Chimera marker file (.cmm) of the C-alpha trace (Angstrom):
<marker_set name="trace">
<marker id="1" x="85.520" y="92.526" z="68.876" r="1" g="1" b="0" radius="0.5"/>
<marker id="2" x="89.037" y="92.593" z="66.554" r="1" g="1" b="0" radius="0.5"/>
<marker id="3" x="89.603" y="96.607" z="67.354" r="1" g="1" b="0" radius="0.5"/>
<marker id="4" x="88.896" y="95.858" z="71.102" r="1" g="1" b="0" radius="0.5"/>
<marker id="5" x="91.392" y="93.081" z="71.350" r="1" g="1" b="0" radius="0.5"/>
<marker id="6" x="93.784" y="95.490" z="69.737" r="1" g="1" b="0" radius="0.5"/>
<marker id="7" x="93.154" y="98.111" z="72.014" r="1" g="1" b="0" radius="0.5"/>
<marker id="8" x="93.592" y="95.410" z="74.773" r="1" g="1" b="0" radius="0.5"/>
<marker id="9" x="97.387" y="94.700" z="73.420" r="1" g="1" b="0" radius="0.5"/>
<marker id="10" x="95.986" y="91.249" z="72.014" r="1" g="1" b="0" radius="0.5"/>
<marker id="11" x="95.572" y="89.786" z="75.725" r="1" g="1" b="0" radius="0.5"/>
<marker id="12" x="92.186" y="89.088" z="74.728" r="1" g="1" b="0" radius="0.5"/>
<marker id="13" x="91.339" y="87.669" z="71.603" r="1" g="1" b="0" radius="0.5"/>
<marker id="14" x="88.139" y="88.562" z="69.353" r="1" g="1" b="0" radius="0.5"/>
<marker id="15" x="86.628" y="84.897" z="70.548" r="1" g="1" b="0" radius="0.5"/>
<marker id="16" x="86.978" y="85.127" z="73.984" r="1" g="1" b="0" radius="0.5"/>
<marker id="17" x="85.483" y="88.843" z="73.690" r="1" g="1" b="0" radius="0.5"/>
<marker id="18" x="82.586" y="87.665" z="71.862" r="1" g="1" b="0" radius="0.5"/>
<marker id="19" x="82.225" y="84.947" z="74.458" r="1" g="1" b="0" radius="0.5"/>
<marker id="20" x="82.014" y="87.039" z="77.570" r="1" g="1" b="0" radius="0.5"/>
<marker id="21" x="79.426" y="89.321" z="74.975" r="1" g="1" b="0" radius="0.5"/>
<marker id="22" x="76.889" y="86.476" z="74.995" r="1" g="1" b="0" radius="0.5"/>
<marker id="23" x="77.472" y="85.405" z="78.402" r="1" g="1" b="0" radius="0.5"/>
<marker id="24" x="79.269" y="82.019" z="77.539" r="1" g="1" b="0" radius="0.5"/>
<marker id="25" x="81.826" y="83.372" z="80.261" r="1" g="1" b="0" radius="0.5"/>
<marker id="26" x="80.776" y="84.286" z="83.874" r="1" g="1" b="0" radius="0.5"/>
<marker id="27" x="84.109" y="85.499" z="85.347" r="1" g="1" b="0" radius="0.5"/>
<marker id="28" x="86.620" y="86.455" z="83.901" r="1" g="1" b="0" radius="0.5"/>
<marker id="29" x="90.274" y="87.044" z="85.155" r="1" g="1" b="0" radius="0.5"/>
<marker id="30" x="90.931" y="90.080" z="86.898" r="1" g="1" b="0" radius="0.5"/>
<marker id="31" x="93.850" y="90.014" z="83.998" r="1" g="1" b="0" radius="0.5"/>
<marker id="32" x="91.288" y="89.904" z="81.772" r="1" g="1" b="0" radius="0.5"/>
<marker id="33" x="88.884" y="92.654" z="83.253" r="1" g="1" b="0" radius="0.5"/>
<marker id="34" x="91.825" y="95.447" z="83.501" r="1" g="1" b="0" radius="0.5"/>
<marker id="35" x="93.001" y="94.582" z="80.007" r="1" g="1" b="0" radius="0.5"/>
<marker id="36" x="89.094" y="94.890" z="78.559" r="1" g="1" b="0" radius="0.5"/>
<marker id="37" x="88.419" y="98.045" z="81.198" r="1" g="1" b="0" radius="0.5"/>
<marker id="38" x="91.472" y="99.765" z="79.985" r="1" g="1" b="0" radius="0.5"/>
<marker id="39" x="90.628" y="99.019" z="76.336" r="1" g="1" b="0" radius="0.5"/>
<marker id="40" x="87.440" y="100.551" z="76.983" r="1" g="1" b="0" radius="0.5"/>
<marker id="41" x="88.665" y="103.255" z="78.853" r="1" g="1" b="0" radius="0.5"/>
<marker id="42" x="86.440" y="102.632" z="81.917" r="1" g="1" b="0" radius="0.5"/>
<marker id="43" x="87.134" y="100.933" z="85.894" r="1" g="1" b="0" radius="0.5"/>
<marker id="44" x="86.883" y="97.499" z="85.922" r="1" g="1" b="0" radius="0.5"/>
<marker id="45" x="83.713" y="97.496" z="88.067" r="1" g="1" b="0" radius="0.5"/>
<marker id="46" x="82.023" y="99.221" z="85.787" r="1" g="1" b="0" radius="0.5"/>
<marker id="47" x="81.979" y="96.147" z="83.746" r="1" g="1" b="0" radius="0.5"/>
<marker id="48" x="80.463" y="93.948" z="85.750" r="1" g="1" b="0" radius="0.5"/>
<marker id="49" x="77.850" y="96.303" z="88.191" r="1" g="1" b="0" radius="0.5"/>
<marker id="50" x="75.143" y="96.756" z="85.026" r="1" g="1" b="0" radius="0.5"/>
<marker id="51" x="72.792" y="96.545" z="87.532" r="1" g="1" b="0" radius="0.5"/>
<marker id="52" x="73.723" y="99.418" z="90.243" r="1" g="1" b="0" radius="0.5"/>
<marker id="53" x="73.880" y="101.706" z="87.360" r="1" g="1" b="0" radius="0.5"/>
<marker id="54" x="71.258" y="103.941" z="87.351" r="1" g="1" b="0" radius="0.5"/>
<marker id="55" x="70.952" y="107.440" z="85.340" r="1" g="1" b="0" radius="0.5"/>
<marker id="56" x="74.694" y="107.905" z="85.015" r="1" g="1" b="0" radius="0.5"/>
<marker id="57" x="75.609" y="107.453" z="88.644" r="1" g="1" b="0" radius="0.5"/>
<marker id="58" x="76.008" y="104.459" z="90.485" r="1" g="1" b="0" radius="0.5"/>
<marker id="59" x="73.984" y="103.871" z="93.605" r="1" g="1" b="0" radius="0.5"/>
<marker id="60" x="76.378" y="103.505" z="96.272" r="1" g="1" b="0" radius="0.5"/>
<marker id="61" x="76.445" y="102.722" z="100.408" r="1" g="1" b="0" radius="0.5"/>
<marker id="62" x="76.836" y="105.802" z="101.801" r="1" g="1" b="0" radius="0.5"/>
<marker id="63" x="79.365" y="104.288" z="104.325" r="1" g="1" b="0" radius="0.5"/>
<marker id="64" x="81.606" y="102.051" z="100.936" r="1" g="1" b="0" radius="0.5"/>
<marker id="65" x="84.285" y="104.567" z="99.985" r="1" g="1" b="0" radius="0.5"/>
<marker id="66" x="87.137" y="104.456" z="97.116" r="1" g="1" b="0" radius="0.5"/>
<marker id="67" x="90.271" y="105.765" z="97.299" r="1" g="1" b="0" radius="0.5"/>
<marker id="68" x="92.658" y="106.197" z="93.914" r="1" g="1" b="0" radius="0.5"/>
<marker id="69" x="95.888" y="104.193" z="94.257" r="1" g="1" b="0" radius="0.5"/>
<marker id="70" x="98.458" y="103.884" z="91.857" r="1" g="1" b="0" radius="0.5"/>
<marker id="71" x="96.751" y="100.690" z="90.478" r="1" g="1" b="0" radius="0.5"/>
<marker id="72" x="93.378" y="102.277" z="90.107" r="1" g="1" b="0" radius="0.5"/>
<marker id="73" x="90.737" y="103.430" z="92.449" r="1" g="1" b="0" radius="0.5"/>
<marker id="74" x="89.857" y="100.721" z="95.257" r="1" g="1" b="0" radius="0.5"/>
<marker id="75" x="86.765" y="100.562" z="96.976" r="1" g="1" b="0" radius="0.5"/>
<marker id="76" x="86.763" y="100.238" z="101.140" r="1" g="1" b="0" radius="0.5"/>
<marker id="77" x="84.114" y="99.759" z="103.653" r="1" g="1" b="0" radius="0.5"/>
<marker id="78" x="84.211" y="102.755" z="106.377" r="1" g="1" b="0" radius="0.5"/>
<marker id="79" x="82.109" y="101.046" z="108.803" r="1" g="1" b="0" radius="0.5"/>
<marker id="80" x="84.936" y="98.810" z="108.721" r="1" g="1" b="0" radius="0.5"/>
<marker id="81" x="87.716" y="101.186" z="108.313" r="1" g="1" b="0" radius="0.5"/>
<marker id="82" x="86.329" y="102.675" z="111.569" r="1" g="1" b="0" radius="0.5"/>
<marker id="83" x="85.831" y="99.594" z="113.499" r="1" g="1" b="0" radius="0.5"/>
<marker id="84" x="82.430" y="99.909" z="114.245" r="1" g="1" b="0" radius="0.5"/>
<marker id="85" x="80.630" y="97.521" z="115.856" r="1" g="1" b="0" radius="0.5"/>
<marker id="86" x="77.409" y="97.678" z="115.206" r="1" g="1" b="0" radius="0.5"/>
<marker id="87" x="74.122" y="94.803" z="115.265" r="1" g="1" b="0" radius="0.5"/>
<marker id="88" x="72.634" y="93.534" z="112.406" r="1" g="1" b="0" radius="0.5"/>
<marker id="89" x="69.745" y="95.901" z="112.976" r="1" g="1" b="0" radius="0.5"/>
<marker id="90" x="71.619" y="99.214" z="112.888" r="1" g="1" b="0" radius="0.5"/>
<marker id="91" x="73.385" y="97.914" z="109.730" r="1" g="1" b="0" radius="0.5"/>
<marker id="92" x="70.001" y="97.058" z="108.547" r="1" g="1" b="0" radius="0.5"/>
<marker id="93" x="69.135" y="100.594" z="109.334" r="1" g="1" b="0" radius="0.5"/>
<marker id="94" x="71.518" y="101.666" z="107.098" r="1" g="1" b="0" radius="0.5"/>
<marker id="95" x="70.798" y="100.075" z="104.015" r="1" g="1" b="0" radius="0.5"/>
<marker id="96" x="73.552" y="97.443" z="104.650" r="1" g="1" b="0" radius="0.5"/>
<marker id="97" x="71.489" y="94.129" z="104.058" r="1" g="1" b="0" radius="0.5"/>
<marker id="98" x="73.594" y="90.946" z="103.773" r="1" g="1" b="0" radius="0.5"/>
<marker id="99" x="72.793" y="91.123" z="99.974" r="1" g="1" b="0" radius="0.5"/>
<marker id="100" x="74.393" y="94.458" z="99.951" r="1" g="1" b="0" radius="0.5"/>
<marker id="101" x="77.304" y="93.378" z="101.846" r="1" g="1" b="0" radius="0.5"/>
<marker id="102" x="77.894" y="90.956" z="99.213" r="1" g="1" b="0" radius="0.5"/>
<marker id="103" x="77.037" y="93.863" z="96.439" r="1" g="1" b="0" radius="0.5"/>
<marker id="104" x="80.312" y="95.696" z="98.194" r="1" g="1" b="0" radius="0.5"/>
<marker id="105" x="82.575" y="92.731" z="98.953" r="1" g="1" b="0" radius="0.5"/>
<marker id="106" x="82.434" y="91.454" z="95.169" r="1" g="1" b="0" radius="0.5"/>
<marker id="107" x="83.088" y="95.140" z="93.712" r="1" g="1" b="0" radius="0.5"/>
<marker id="108" x="86.093" y="94.973" z="96.545" r="1" g="1" b="0" radius="0.5"/>
<marker id="109" x="87.435" y="91.573" z="95.500" r="1" g="1" b="0" radius="0.5"/>
<marker id="110" x="87.138" y="92.527" z="91.608" r="1" g="1" b="0" radius="0.5"/>
<marker id="111" x="89.137" y="96.144" z="92.551" r="1" g="1" b="0" radius="0.5"/>
<marker id="112" x="91.654" y="94.911" z="95.059" r="1" g="1" b="0" radius="0.5"/>
<marker id="113" x="91.837" y="91.478" z="95.586" r="1" g="1" b="0" radius="0.5"/>
<marker id="114" x="89.859" y="91.071" z="98.787" r="1" g="1" b="0" radius="0.5"/>
<marker id="115" x="86.912" y="92.702" z="100.734" r="1" g="1" b="0" radius="0.5"/>
<marker id="116" x="86.303" y="92.939" z="104.138" r="1" g="1" b="0" radius="0.5"/>
<marker id="117" x="82.715" y="94.252" z="104.988" r="1" g="1" b="0" radius="0.5"/>
<marker id="118" x="80.571" y="94.538" z="108.212" r="1" g="1" b="0" radius="0.5"/>
<marker id="119" x="79.809" y="91.066" z="109.905" r="1" g="1" b="0" radius="0.5"/>
<marker id="120" x="76.655" y="92.017" z="112.714" r="1" g="1" b="0" radius="0.5"/>
<marker id="121" x="77.379" y="91.471" z="116.358" r="1" g="1" b="0" radius="0.5"/>
<marker id="122" x="74.642" y="89.385" z="118.132" r="1" g="1" b="0" radius="0.5"/>
<link id1="1" id2="2" r="1" g="1" b="0" radius="0.2"/>
<link id1="2" id2="3" r="1" g="1" b="0" radius="0.2"/>
<link id1="3" id2="4" r="1" g="1" b="0" radius="0.2"/>
<link id1="4" id2="5" r="1" g="1" b="0" radius="0.2"/>
<link id1="5" id2="6" r="1" g="1" b="0" radius="0.2"/>
<link id1="6" id2="7" r="1" g="1" b="0" radius="0.2"/>
<link id1="7" id2="8" r="1" g="1" b="0" radius="0.2"/>
<link id1="8" id2="9" r="1" g="1" b="0" radius="0.2"/>
<link id1="9" id2="10" r="1" g="1" b="0" radius="0.2"/>
<link id1="10" id2="11" r="1" g="1" b="0" radius="0.2"/>
<link id1="11" id2="12" r="1" g="1" b="0" radius="0.2"/>
<link id1="12" id2="13" r="1" g="1" b="0" radius="0.2"/>
<link id1="13" id2="14" r="1" g="1" b="0" radius="0.2"/>
<link id1="14" id2="15" r="1" g="1" b="0" radius="0.2"/>
<link id1="15" id2="16" r="1" g="1" b="0" radius="0.2"/>
<link id1="16" id2="17" r="1" g="1" b="0" radius="0.2"/>
<link id1="17" id2="18" r="1" g="1" b="0" radius="0.2"/>
<link id1="18" id2="19" r="1" g="1" b="0" radius="0.2"/>
<link id1="19" id2="20" r="1" g="1" b="0" radius="0.2"/>
<link id1="20" id2="21" r="1" g="1" b="0" radius="0.2"/>
<link id1="21" id2="22" r="1" g="1" b="0" radius="0.2"/>
<link id1="22" id2="23" r="1" g="1" b="0" radius="0.2"/>
<link id1="23" id2="24" r="1" g="1" b="0" radius="0.2"/>
<link id1="24" id2="25" r="1" g="1" b="0" radius="0.2"/>
<link id1="25" id2="26" r="1" g="1" b="0" radius="0.2"/>
<link id1="26" id2="27" r="1" g="1" b="0" radius="0.2"/>
<link id1="27" id2="28" r="1" g="1" b="0" radius="0.2"/>
<link id1="28" id2="29" r="1" g="1" b="0" radius="0.2"/>
<link id1="29" id2="30" r="1" g="1" b="0" radius="0.2"/>
<link id1="30" id2="31" r="1" g="1" b="0" radius="0.2"/>
<link id1="31" id2="32" r="1" g="1" b="0" radius="0.2"/>
<link id1="32" id2="33" r="1" g="1" b="0" radius="0.2"/>
<link id1="33" id2="34" r="1" g="1" b="0" radius="0.2"/>
<link id1="34" id2="35" r="1" g="1" b="0" radius="0.2"/>
<link id1="35" id2="36" r="1" g="1" b="0" radius="0.2"/>
<link id1="36" id2="37" r="1" g="1" b="0" radius="0.2"/>
<link id1="37" id2="38" r="1" g="1" b="0" radius="0.2"/>
<link id1="38" id2="39" r="1" g="1" b="0" radius="0.2"/>
<link id1="39" id2="40" r="1" g="1" b="0" radius="0.2"/>
<link id1="40" id2="41" r="1" g="1" b="0" radius="0.2"/>
<link id1="41" id2="42" r="1" g="1" b="0" radius="0.2"/>
<link id1="42" id2="43" r="1" g="1" b="0" radius="0.2"/>
<link id1="43" id2="44" r="1" g="1" b="0" radius="0.2"/>
<link id1="44" id2="45" r="1" g="1" b="0" radius="0.2"/>
<link id1="45" id2="46" r="1" g="1" b="0" radius="0.2"/>
<link id1="46" id2="47" r="1" g="1" b="0" radius="0.2"/>
<link id1="47" id2="48" r="1" g="1" b="0" radius="0.2"/>
<link id1="48" id2="49" r="1" g="1" b="0" radius="0.2"/>
<link id1="49" id2="50" r="1" g="1" b="0" radius="0.2"/>
<link id1="50" id2="51" r="1" g="1" b="0" radius="0.2"/>
<link id1="51" id2="52" r="1" g="1" b="0" radius="0.2"/>
<link id1="52" id2="53" r="1" g="1" b="0" radius="0.2"/>
<link id1="53" id2="54" r="1" g="1" b="0" radius="0.2"/>
<link id1="54" id2="55" r="1" g="1" b="0" radius="0.2"/>
<link id1="55" id2="56" r="1" g="1" b="0" radius="0.2"/>
<link id1="56" id2="57" r="1" g="1" b="0" radius="0.2"/>
<link id1="57" id2="58" r="1" g="1" b="0" radius="0.2"/>
<link id1="58" id2="59" r="1" g="1" b="0" radius="0.2"/>
<link id1="59" id2="60" r="1" g="1" b="0" radius="0.2"/>
<link id1="60" id2="61" r="1" g="1" b="0" radius="0.2"/>
<link id1="61" id2="62" r="1" g="1" b="0" radius="0.2"/>
<link id1="62" id2="63" r="1" g="1" b="0" radius="0.2"/>
<link id1="63" id2="64" r="1" g="1" b="0" radius="0.2"/>
<link id1="64" id2="65" r="1" g="1" b="0" radius="0.2"/>
<link id1="65" id2="66" r="1" g="1" b="0" radius="0.2"/>
<link id1="66" id2="67" r="1" g="1" b="0" radius="0.2"/>
<link id1="67" id2="68" r="1" g="1" b="0" radius="0.2"/>
<link id1="68" id2="69" r="1" g="1" b="0" radius="0.2"/>
<link id1="69" id2="70" r="1" g="1" b="0" radius="0.2"/>
<link id1="70" id2="71" r="1" g="1" b="0" radius="0.2"/>
<link id1="71" id2="72" r="1" g="1" b="0" radius="0.2"/>
<link id1="72" id2="73" r="1" g="1" b="0" radius="0.2"/>
<link id1="73" id2="74" r="1" g="1" b="0" radius="0.2"/>
<link id1="74" id2="75" r="1" g="1" b="0" radius="0.2"/>
<link id1="75" id2="76" r="1" g="1" b="0" radius="0.2"/>
<link id1="76" id2="77" r="1" g="1" b="0" radius="0.2"/>
<link id1="77" id2="78" r="1" g="1" b="0" radius="0.2"/>
<link id1="78" id2="79" r="1" g="1" b="0" radius="0.2"/>
<link id1="79" id2="80" r="1" g="1" b="0" radius="0.2"/>
<link id1="80" id2="81" r="1" g="1" b="0" radius="0.2"/>
<link id1="81" id2="82" r="1" g="1" b="0" radius="0.2"/>
<link id1="82" id2="83" r="1" g="1" b="0" radius="0.2"/>
<link id1="83" id2="84" r="1" g="1" b="0" radius="0.2"/>
<link id1="84" id2="85" r="1" g="1" b="0" radius="0.2"/>
<link id1="85" id2="86" r="1" g="1" b="0" radius="0.2"/>
<link id1="86" id2="87" r="1" g="1" b="0" radius="0.2"/>
<link id1="87" id2="88" r="1" g="1" b="0" radius="0.2"/>
<link id1="88" id2="89" r="1" g="1" b="0" radius="0.2"/>
<link id1="89" id2="90" r="1" g="1" b="0" radius="0.2"/>
<link id1="90" id2="91" r="1" g="1" b="0" radius="0.2"/>
<link id1="91" id2="92" r="1" g="1" b="0" radius="0.2"/>
<link id1="92" id2="93" r="1" g="1" b="0" radius="0.2"/>
<link id1="93" id2="94" r="1" g="1" b="0" radius="0.2"/>
<link id1="94" id2="95" r="1" g="1" b="0" radius="0.2"/>
<link id1="95" id2="96" r="1" g="1" b="0" radius="0.2"/>
<link id1="96" id2="97" r="1" g="1" b="0" radius="0.2"/>
<link id1="97" id2="98" r="1" g="1" b="0" radius="0.2"/>
<link id1="98" id2="99" r="1" g="1" b="0" radius="0.2"/>
<link id1="99" id2="100" r="1" g="1" b="0" radius="0.2"/>
<link id1="100" id2="101" r="1" g="1" b="0" radius="0.2"/>
<link id1="101" id2="102" r="1" g="1" b="0" radius="0.2"/>
<link id1="102" id2="103" r="1" g="1" b="0" radius="0.2"/>
<link id1="103" id2="104" r="1" g="1" b="0" radius="0.2"/>
<link id1="104" id2="105" r="1" g="1" b="0" radius="0.2"/>
<link id1="105" id2="106" r="1" g="1" b="0" radius="0.2"/>
<link id1="106" id2="107" r="1" g="1" b="0" radius="0.2"/>
<link id1="107" id2="108" r="1" g="1" b="0" radius="0.2"/>
<link id1="108" id2="109" r="1" g="1" b="0" radius="0.2"/>
<link id1="109" id2="110" r="1" g="1" b="0" radius="0.2"/>
<link id1="110" id2="111" r="1" g="1" b="0" radius="0.2"/>
<link id1="111" id2="112" r="1" g="1" b="0" radius="0.2"/>
<link id1="112" id2="113" r="1" g="1" b="0" radius="0.2"/>
<link id1="113" id2="114" r="1" g="1" b="0" radius="0.2"/>
<link id1="114" id2="115" r="1" g="1" b="0" radius="0.2"/>
<link id1="115" id2="116" r="1" g="1" b="0" radius="0.2"/>
<link id1="116" id2="117" r="1" g="1" b="0" radius="0.2"/>
<link id1="117" id2="118" r="1" g="1" b="0" radius="0.2"/>
<link id1="118" id2="119" r="1" g="1" b="0" radius="0.2"/>
<link id1="119" id2="120" r="1" g="1" b="0" radius="0.2"/>
<link id1="120" id2="121" r="1" g="1" b="0" radius="0.2"/>
<link id1="121" id2="122" r="1" g="1" b="0" radius="0.2"/>
</marker_set>
């Protein structure tokens, strides 16, 4: 914990790291997540999406895109970016369920502070 704290330039105390590791802290701030990711040499979202990790690759919706920025990788929904207006049934047919949209939004909020996901039309 001390070594990681040092790699994070002292931005995270060893005791706080222990609380994160033991599940006592559920949602560290974006500043903490960035410092921890940098110290570990990973992208921020990798710290908090282990349930999506399968055999070395993240399961990703084919409409969830990523692109690099000066501040790191950012996720966005290609359906929203192209202004697609589709029904709930059409969204679910491509795997864009309410649960998946919530995951996408969470990942986008973690990486860039906001997330816009498709809302089905009636």
